[in-house]
N, C-alpha and C positions, 0 to 999 in steps of 0.2 A: 507466185509461189516464194519468189526470192524475198520477198518482204516479211514472209513468216518464218525466216529460217533464223533459228538460234541454237545455242548450244544443248538446250533441253532437246528441241526438235531433233537435231541431228542425233544425239544421244539414243532417243527413242527410236528412231529408223535403225541404228546400229544394232540395238538389242532385237529388233524384228528380225534382222538379218541373221542374226548370232545362230538361230537354231538351224538355219539350212547351212552355213558356211563354216562354223565354229570359230573360234578366237583366231586360230593361226590363218584362216582364210578371209577374215574380214579386213577390208581396205578402205581407205578414204573414198577411193573411185567408186566401189560397191554402194558406199553409203550416198555419194553424190547421186548415183543412177537411181537409187530407191526414192530420193527426194526429188528426182527430174531436174537437177541442176548440174553444173560442171563442177569438177573437183575444186578448182580455185575459188569457188564460191564458199566453200566449207572453211577455208583457212582464214577467213575474215573473222570466223567465230572460235575455231579451234585450230590451234597452231601444227599440232602433230598427233600421231596415234596415241602417246601417252595421255595427252590431254583429252582425247576421244574416251580412253578407259577411264579416266578421272569422272568424266561426265556421264559415263555409263553406271559406273559404280555409285556415283551419287543418286542415281534413279532407283537402282536395286535397293541401296541401303535405306532411301527414304520411304520405298515402300514397306519395308520392314518396319522401321522406326515409327511410321505414322499410325500403325496399329496399336503402339504402346499407350497404356493408361496408367496411372499411379496404382500402387498395389491397393486393392479393394480390401474391405473389411474381411479379417480372417485368412488373407493372403501373406505368406511369409516371404522374406526377402530371397529365400532360397527358391520358392517357386517363381517368383516374379523373374529374376534372372535367369532361370532355365527357360521360362517362356521366351523371354528376349531372344536367346540364342535359337530356339526353335522357331521364332519369327523370321530371323535371318537366315536361317537354313532353308526354310520353305522358299523365301524369295530368291535366293541363288538358285535352287534346284528347279526354279520355274524357267530357266534359261539355261541352254547349253553352255558349258563352260562358265556359268555363272560366278562359281567360286574363284575361278582363276581371274576374272574380271576385277573381283575387288581385292585380290591379294596384292599388297603393295601400292595400291592407288591411293589418291588423296581426295577425301570426300569433305564437302563444306556446304551445308544446307541447313536452313533452320530446323528441319524435322530431325535430323542427325543430332544437331546441337540440344534440341529438346529431350531426345531419347537419352543422351549422355547426362544431362542435368537430372532426368528422372532417375537414373541408374545411381549416379552419386548421391542424390538426395534420400533414396531407399536405403543405401548402405549407411550412410551418415546416421539416418533415424534409426537403424538397427545397432548403431554403437561404433562402427568402424571410423578410424581416422580418415580424413580427406586422401591422405597418401596411399593408404591400404586401398580404399575403394578405387582411387584412380590407377592404381597397378592392378586390381583384381578384375575389374571389368575387361580391360583389354586381353588379359589372360584367357577368359571364358570365349570372347569373340574371336580371338585368334585361333583357339581350338577349333571353334565352329567353322571358321573359313578353311583352315587346313584339313579337317576331317571331310568337308564336303568336296574339296580338290581331290582327295583320294577317291571318294564315292564316284564322282563324276569320271575320273581318269579310268576306273575299272569298266565303265560302261561306254568308254570313247568309241565314236563311230568308226575311227580310223582302223580299228582292229578288224572291223568287219566279221568274217566268219571264223577268224583266227584268234578270237579274244582269248587270252590265257586265264582270265580270270574266271571263266566258266567252270562250275563244279566238275563236269567231265573233263576238262582240260587238266585241271589240278590234280584229279585223281591219278592221271598217268605222269605227272611231272615229277611228284615227290616220291622218293624211294621210301616206302613205308617200312622196309626191313631195316635200312639204316637209321632212318628218321621216323620213328613210330609215333612220338608225341606230337612232332611237327605235322605229319600226315593226318592225324586224327583231330589236330586242332586248326587245321588250314583255313577253313571256313571263318572261324572268328578271328584268326590272325589277320586275314585279309578283309576281314568286315563285310562278308558277303551278305550277311543279314544287316543292311546299312542302318536301319531305325534301332534295332538293339543294340549295336555297336556304338552308334552315336550316343545314344541315351546313357549308355555305361560309362563312357568316357566323360560325358557332361555331369553325371553323378559325382564323379572322381573329383573333377574341377571344383564343383560347388562345394563338396565336403572339404576339399583342401582349402578353399576360401574360407570356410566356416572354422576351420581348425586354427587359421591365423587371425580370426576375428576376436572381437571382444568376449571374455569369459569372466566369470566370477574372480578368477585369479589375474586376468589379464586386462586391466581397465583400458 
């Protein structure tokens, strides 16, 4: 068993554990138990929990990135970059606290580099400068990660039966007489329809990117 241990194997084991214990409960000791080795064995390959998170994030990101293909005939750059965001969101949602794993971590994998290259090339082909493309892509992906963090927080198992984000609980929390608009819009404000809220925000980001891109008056 020990001879098969490497950073990718360790990260995959950690992702398997994540659904059960969550990010806050994940430890190197638990990962070692999952792999049937002693914790010091892991430190030959991963120095600390931050490196573990980096390795986990790389696997999740690579899972999303490997599905990407260059835009097909008739596919606009807007559709393509929106699909990239959706791939990443689905990959994060497939793991408990998956978005928190990706937030602030360092990912370095050929599949990720290929996805970035495809994104830059797609926007360059659409007429964006390399600088605008390199700034626009992270804006969309950072929104995707942040939005998914919020979504997963709303369903956090740590709340148990006292989750304040359930519609029934919200109805009793907001004073509808003092704050009628807030009470009426509470479900949308808190993104309780996660898919619709995500798509709305994604559309805003893509339209903003489009507004700053090449136009007949902005070469």
